[in-house]
ZADO-1210 file (C-alpha; in nm, 4 decimals, padded with zeros to 6 digits):
<atoms>
<atom x="05.1088" y="-06.1313" z="03.9978" code="UNK" pos="1"/>
<atom x="04.8863" y="-06.0852" z="04.3035" code="UNK" pos="2"/>
<atom x="05.1908" y="-05.9917" z="04.5146" code="UNK" pos="3"/>
<atom x="05.2751" y="-05.7092" z="04.2778" code="UNK" pos="4"/>
<atom x="04.9126" y="-05.5806" z="04.2704" code="UNK" pos="5"/>
<atom x="04.8702" y="-05.5679" z="04.6465" code="UNK" pos="6"/>
<atom x="05.0799" y="-05.2486" z="04.7002" code="UNK" pos="7"/>
<atom x="04.9070" y="-05.0851" z="04.4054" code="UNK" pos="8"/>
<atom x="04.5605" y="-05.1727" z="04.5392" code="UNK" pos="9"/>
<atom x="04.6553" y="-05.0472" z="04.8822" code="UNK" pos="10"/>
<atom x="04.7857" y="-04.7210" z="04.7311" code="UNK" pos="11"/>
<atom x="04.4716" y="-04.6755" z="04.5208" code="UNK" pos="12"/>
<atom x="04.2463" y="-04.7569" z="04.8178" code="UNK" pos="13"/>
<atom x="04.4277" y="-04.5168" z="05.0517" code="UNK" pos="14"/>
<atom x="04.4200" y="-04.2455" z="04.7851" code="UNK" pos="15"/>
<atom x="04.0472" y="-04.2984" z="04.7247" code="UNK" pos="16"/>
<atom x="03.9678" y="-04.2894" z="05.0977" code="UNK" pos="17"/>
<atom x="04.1864" y="-03.9813" z="05.1418" code="UNK" pos="18"/>
<atom x="04.0226" y="-03.8063" z="04.8479" code="UNK" pos="19"/>
<atom x="03.6739" y="-03.8892" z="04.9799" code="UNK" pos="20"/>
<atom x="03.7612" y="-03.7701" z="05.3322" code="UNK" pos="21"/>
<atom x="03.9034" y="-03.4446" z="05.1947" code="UNK" pos="22"/>
<atom x="03.5971" y="-03.3952" z="04.9722" code="UNK" pos="23"/>
<atom x="03.3550" y="-03.4650" z="05.2595" code="UNK" pos="24"/>
<atom x="03.5406" y="-03.2277" z="05.4936" code="UNK" pos="25"/>
<atom x="03.5501" y="-02.9524" z="05.2286" code="UNK" pos="26"/>
<atom x="03.1807" y="-02.9991" z="05.1508" code="UNK" pos="27"/>
<atom x="03.0916" y="-02.9798" z="05.5188" code="UNK" pos="28"/>
<atom x="03.2992" y="-02.6633" z="05.5619" code="UNK" pos="29"/>
<atom x="03.1392" y="-02.5141" z="05.2497" code="UNK" pos="30"/>
<atom x="02.7901" y="-02.5926" z="05.3830" code="UNK" pos="31"/>
<atom x="02.8757" y="-02.4398" z="05.7209" code="UNK" pos="32"/>
<atom x="03.0054" y="-02.1252" z="05.5473" code="UNK" pos="33"/>
<atom x="02.6970" y="-02.1035" z="05.3267" code="UNK" pos="34"/>
<atom x="02.4671" y="-02.1355" z="05.6304" code="UNK" pos="35"/>
<atom x="02.6663" y="-01.8648" z="05.8109" code="UNK" pos="36"/>
<atom x="02.6403" y="-01.6359" z="05.5077" code="UNK" pos="37"/>
<atom x="02.2642" y="-01.6926" z="05.4853" code="UNK" pos="38"/>
<atom x="02.2280" y="-01.6178" z="05.8579" code="UNK" pos="39"/>
<atom x="02.4429" y="-01.3063" z="05.8199" code="UNK" pos="40"/>
<atom x="02.2341" y="-01.1845" z="05.5261" code="UNK" pos="41"/>
<atom x="01.9137" y="-01.2401" z="05.7274" code="UNK" pos="42"/>
<atom x="02.0551" y="-01.0459" z="06.0255" code="UNK" pos="43"/>
<atom x="02.1484" y="-00.7618" z="05.7901" code="UNK" pos="44"/>
<atom x="01.7911" y="-00.7558" z="05.6553" code="UNK" pos="45"/>
<atom x="01.6487" y="-00.7490" z="06.0079" code="UNK" pos="46"/>
<atom x="01.8747" y="-00.4562" z="06.0969" code="UNK" pos="47"/>
<atom x="01.8336" y="-00.2585" z="05.7724" code="UNK" pos="48"/>
<atom x="01.4680" y="-00.3204" z="05.6974" code="UNK" pos="49"/>
<atom x="01.2971" y="-00.3457" z="06.0359" code="UNK" pos="50"/>
<atom x="01.4762" y="-00.2785" z="06.3626" code="UNK" pos="51"/>
<atom x="01.7026" y="00.0076" z="06.2466" code="UNK" pos="52"/>
<atom x="01.4250" y="00.2081" z="06.0787" code="UNK" pos="53"/>
<atom x="01.1860" y="00.1248" z="06.3632" code="UNK" pos="54"/>
<atom x="01.4223" y="00.2622" z="06.6268" code="UNK" pos="55"/>
<atom x="01.4844" y="00.5733" z="06.4162" code="UNK" pos="56"/>
<atom x="01.1102" y="00.6402" z="06.3891" code="UNK" pos="57"/>
<atom x="01.0627" y="00.5859" z="06.7619" code="UNK" pos="58"/>
<atom x="01.3404" y="00.8357" z="06.8337" code="UNK" pos="59"/>
<atom x="01.1673" y="01.0846" z="06.6038" code="UNK" pos="60"/>
<atom x="00.8407" y="01.0381" z="06.7959" code="UNK" pos="61"/>
<atom x="01.0274" y="01.1085" z="07.1218" code="UNK" pos="62"/>
<atom x="01.1967" y="01.4164" z="06.9760" code="UNK" pos="63"/>
<atom x="00.8679" y="01.5602" z="06.8465" code="UNK" pos="64"/>
<atom x="00.7056" y="01.4870" z="07.1834" code="UNK" pos="65"/>
<atom x="00.9791" y="01.6840" z="07.3614" code="UNK" pos="66"/>
<atom x="00.9448" y="01.9781" z="07.1210" code="UNK" pos="67"/>
<atom x="00.5681" y="01.9842" z="07.1680" code="UNK" pos="68"/>
<atom x="00.5989" y="01.9659" z="07.5465" code="UNK" pos="69"/>
<atom x="00.8563" y="02.2463" z="07.5484" code="UNK" pos="70"/>
<atom x="00.6270" y="02.4669" z="07.3421" code="UNK" pos="71"/>
<atom x="00.3226" y="02.3915" z="07.5561" code="UNK" pos="72"/>
<atom x="00.5089" y="02.4517" z="07.8816" code="UNK" pos="73"/>
<atom x="00.6812" y="02.7634" z="07.7481" code="UNK" pos="74"/>
<atom x="00.3648" y="02.9641" z="07.6953" code="UNK" pos="75"/>
<atom x="00.0535" y="03.0555" z="07.8825" code="UNK" pos="76"/>
<atom x="-00.1875" y="02.9217" z="07.6216" code="UNK" pos="77"/>
<atom x="-00.5622" y="02.8878" z="07.6516" code="UNK" pos="78"/>
<atom x="-00.7121" y="02.5410" z="07.6368" code="UNK" pos="79"/>
<atom x="-00.8265" y="02.6030" z="07.2773" code="UNK" pos="80"/>
<atom x="-00.4763" y="02.7076" z="07.1675" code="UNK" pos="81"/>
<atom x="-00.3228" y="02.4091" z="07.3461" code="UNK" pos="82"/>
<atom x="-00.5653" y="02.1842" z="07.1589" code="UNK" pos="83"/>
<atom x="-00.4705" y="02.3530" z="06.8305" code="UNK" pos="84"/>
<atom x="-00.1019" y="02.3050" z="06.9047" code="UNK" pos="85"/>
<atom x="-00.1633" y="01.9395" z="06.9905" code="UNK" pos="86"/>
<atom x="-00.3629" y="01.8925" z="06.6708" code="UNK" pos="87"/>
<atom x="-00.0905" y="02.0617" z="06.4657" code="UNK" pos="88"/>
<atom x="00.1731" y="01.8240" z="06.6026" code="UNK" pos="89"/>
<atom x="-00.0591" y="01.5279" z="06.5507" code="UNK" pos="90"/>
<atom x="-00.1306" y="01.6119" z="06.1854" code="UNK" pos="91"/>
<atom x="00.2210" y="01.7152" z="06.0860" code="UNK" pos="92"/>
<atom x="00.4362" y="01.4774" z="06.2895" code="UNK" pos="93"/>
<atom x="00.2791" y="01.2076" z="06.5051" code="UNK" pos="94"/>
<atom x="00.0310" y="01.0748" z="06.2507" code="UNK" pos="95"/>
<atom x="00.2868" y="01.0349" z="05.9683" code="UNK" pos="96"/>
<atom x="00.5379" y="00.8747" z="06.2073" code="UNK" pos="97"/>
<atom x="00.2767" y="00.6325" z="06.3401" code="UNK" pos="98"/>
<atom x="00.1789" y="00.5465" z="05.9822" code="UNK" pos="99"/>
<atom x="00.5414" y="00.4697" z="05.8958" code="UNK" pos="100"/>
<atom x="00.5828" y="00.2544" z="06.2055" code="UNK" pos="101"/>
<atom x="00.2571" y="00.0734" z="06.1277" code="UNK" pos="102"/>
<atom x="00.3691" y="00.0157" z="05.7684" code="UNK" pos="103"/>
<atom x="00.6993" y="-00.1313" z="05.8862" code="UNK" pos="104"/>
<atom x="00.5220" y="-00.3655" z="06.1231" code="UNK" pos="105"/>
<atom x="00.2657" y="-00.4588" z="05.8585" code="UNK" pos="106"/>
<atom x="00.5137" y="-00.5322" z="05.5798" code="UNK" pos="107"/>
<atom x="00.8189" y="-00.6595" z="05.7671" code="UNK" pos="108"/>
<atom x="00.6766" y="-00.9038" z="06.0216" code="UNK" pos="109"/>
<atom x="00.8741" y="-01.1841" z="05.8565" code="UNK" pos="110"/>
<atom x="01.1881" y="-01.0156" z="05.9925" code="UNK" pos="111"/>
<atom x="01.0802" y="-01.0319" z="06.3572" code="UNK" pos="112"/>
<atom x="01.3358" y="-01.1914" z="06.5865" code="UNK" pos="113"/>
<atom x="01.2132" y="-01.5302" z="06.7100" code="UNK" pos="114"/>
<atom x="00.9180" y="-01.5081" z="06.4674" code="UNK" pos="115"/>
<atom x="00.6704" y="-01.3755" z="06.7219" code="UNK" pos="116"/>
<atom x="00.5198" y="-01.0350" z="06.7847" code="UNK" pos="117"/>
<atom x="00.6358" y="-00.9074" z="07.1227" code="UNK" pos="118"/>
<atom x="00.3599" y="-00.7939" z="07.3578" code="UNK" pos="119"/>
<atom x="00.4879" y="-00.4356" z="07.3477" code="UNK" pos="120"/>
<atom x="00.4450" y="-00.4254" z="06.9682" code="UNK" pos="121"/>
<atom x="00.0765" y="-00.5160" z="07.0035" code="UNK" pos="122"/>
<atom x="00.0388" y="-00.2559" z="07.2782" code="UNK" pos="123"/>
<atom x="00.1992" y="00.0051" z="07.0538" code="UNK" pos="124"/>
<atom x="-00.0435" y="-00.0790" z="06.7728" code="UNK" pos="125"/>
<atom x="-00.3359" y="-00.0383" z="07.0153" code="UNK" pos="126"/>
<atom x="-00.1964" y="00.3004" z="07.1263" code="UNK" pos="127"/>
<atom x="-00.1480" y="00.4270" z="06.7705" code="UNK" pos="128"/>
<atom x="-00.4854" y="00.2981" z="06.6503" code="UNK" pos="129"/>
<atom x="-00.6766" y="00.4570" z="06.9375" code="UNK" pos="130"/>
<atom x="-00.5017" y="00.7915" z="06.8849" code="UNK" pos="131"/>
<atom x="-00.5714" y="00.7836" z="06.5121" code="UNK" pos="132"/>
<atom x="-00.9376" y="00.6948" z="06.5636" code="UNK" pos="133"/>
<atom x="-00.9944" y="00.9663" z="06.8228" code="UNK" pos="134"/>
<atom x="-00.8240" y="01.2320" z="06.6101" code="UNK" pos="135"/>
<atom x="-01.0183" y="01.1264" z="06.3027" code="UNK" pos="136"/>
<atom x="-01.3473" y="01.1436" z="06.4966" code="UNK" pos="137"/>
<atom x="-01.2624" y="01.5009" z="06.5929" code="UNK" pos="138"/>
<atom x="-01.1345" y="01.6050" z="06.2484" code="UNK" pos="139"/>
<atom x="-01.4211" y="01.4643" z="06.0463" code="UNK" pos="140"/>
<atom x="-01.7201" y="01.4679" z="06.2821" code="UNK" pos="141"/>
<atom x="-01.6124" y="01.7127" z="06.5550" code="UNK" pos="142"/>
<atom x="-01.6866" y="01.4492" z="06.8177" code="UNK" pos="143"/>
<atom x="-01.4884" y="01.5139" z="07.1338" code="UNK" pos="144"/>
<atom x="-01.3566" y="01.1915" z="07.2852" code="UNK" pos="145"/>
<atom x="-01.1123" y="01.3533" z="07.5255" code="UNK" pos="146"/>
<atom x="-01.3059" y="01.1958" z="07.8138" code="UNK" pos="147"/>
<atom x="-01.1987" y="00.8498" z="07.6891" code="UNK" pos="148"/>
<atom x="-00.8707" y="00.7546" z="07.8529" code="UNK" pos="149"/>
<atom x="-00.6087" y="00.6970" z="07.5857" code="UNK" pos="150"/>
<atom x="-00.3780" y="00.4019" z="07.5721" code="UNK" pos="151"/>
<atom x="-00.0380" y="00.5216" z="07.6813" code="UNK" pos="152"/>
<atom x="00.2792" y="00.4697" z="07.4824" code="UNK" pos="153"/>
<atom x="00.4069" y="00.1265" z="07.5901" code="UNK" pos="154"/>
<atom x="00.7375" y="00.1889" z="07.7690" code="UNK" pos="155"/>
<atom x="00.8612" y="-00.1564" z="07.6782" code="UNK" pos="156"/>
<atom x="00.8163" y="-00.0964" z="07.3031" code="UNK" pos="157"/>
<atom x="01.1231" y="00.1190" z="07.2435" code="UNK" pos="158"/>
<atom x="01.3234" y="-00.0896" z="07.4924" code="UNK" pos="159"/>
<atom x="01.2326" y="-00.4127" z="07.3089" code="UNK" pos="160"/>
<atom x="01.3297" y="-00.2618" z="06.9737" code="UNK" pos="161"/>
<atom x="01.6604" y="-00.1254" z="07.1056" code="UNK" pos="162"/>
<atom x="01.7486" y="-00.4470" z="07.2895" code="UNK" pos="163"/>
<atom x="01.6754" y="-00.6572" z="06.9816" code="UNK" pos="164"/>
<atom x="01.8668" y="-00.4212" z="06.7523" code="UNK" pos="165"/>
<atom x="02.1690" y="-00.4294" z="06.9844" code="UNK" pos="166"/>
<atom x="02.1560" y="-00.8097" z="06.9936" code="UNK" pos="167"/>
<atom x="02.1268" y="-00.8349" z="06.6152" code="UNK" pos="168"/>
<atom x="02.4207" y="-00.5963" z="06.5700" code="UNK" pos="169"/>
<atom x="02.6338" y="-00.8098" z="06.8011" code="UNK" pos="170"/>
<atom x="02.5332" y="-01.1270" z="06.6191" code="UNK" pos="171"/>
<atom x="02.6087" y="-00.9615" z="06.2870" code="UNK" pos="172"/>
<atom x="02.9530" y="-00.8458" z="06.3998" code="UNK" pos="173"/>
<atom x="03.0427" y="-01.1860" z="06.5416" code="UNK" pos="174"/>
<atom x="02.9157" y="-01.3526" z="06.2232" code="UNK" pos="175"/>
<atom x="03.1405" y="-01.1291" z="06.0148" code="UNK" pos="176"/>
<atom x="03.4341" y="-01.2122" z="06.2392" code="UNK" pos="177"/>
<atom x="03.3692" y="-01.5867" z="06.2025" code="UNK" pos="178"/>
<atom x="03.3623" y="-01.5600" z="05.8236" code="UNK" pos="179"/>
<atom x="03.6884" y="-01.3646" z="05.8138" code="UNK" pos="180"/>
</atoms>
C-alpha cells in the first residue's frame, strides 16, 4: 500500500510546492505593479498640482515683467508716471500671481520632491513678502519705502522648478513604459 501511495504523495507535494511558488511569484509581481502605480499616481499629482502650475505662474510673472519693461523703456515718462505704471502692474498682475504662487506653496508642500523646501523657494517667499509689504505700506499709509533695498527674484527659483518638473516628467514617462 505504501508503495502505491509514494508516487501520489510525490505528485501532490510537487503540485503544492508548484502552486505555492506560482502564487508567491504572482503576489510579488502584483505588489511591485501596485507600488509602481502608486508612485506613478504620486508623480502625476506632483506634476499636475504643484510643479506644472508653479512653472506656468512663473512664466506669467516673466511675461508681465517684460511687458512692463517694454512700456517703461518705450516712453519718456516722469518719475511719477513710472511709479503709477509700476503700481498698475503690481496691482493687476504681480500681486495676484504672487498670491497664486504663495497659495500653491502653502497648500501643496506635501507634493515637494524629496520632501524638503529648496532654498530658492524660501528666497522667493521672502521676495514676494517684502514686495507685498512695501506696496501695502504705500497703498494704505502712503509710506515710501523705496529707499529699502528689495529682495531680488531668486534666479534659482524658476530653474529649480523647471529642473524638478523635467525630472518628474521623465520619471512619469518611464513609469508608464514599465507598466506597459
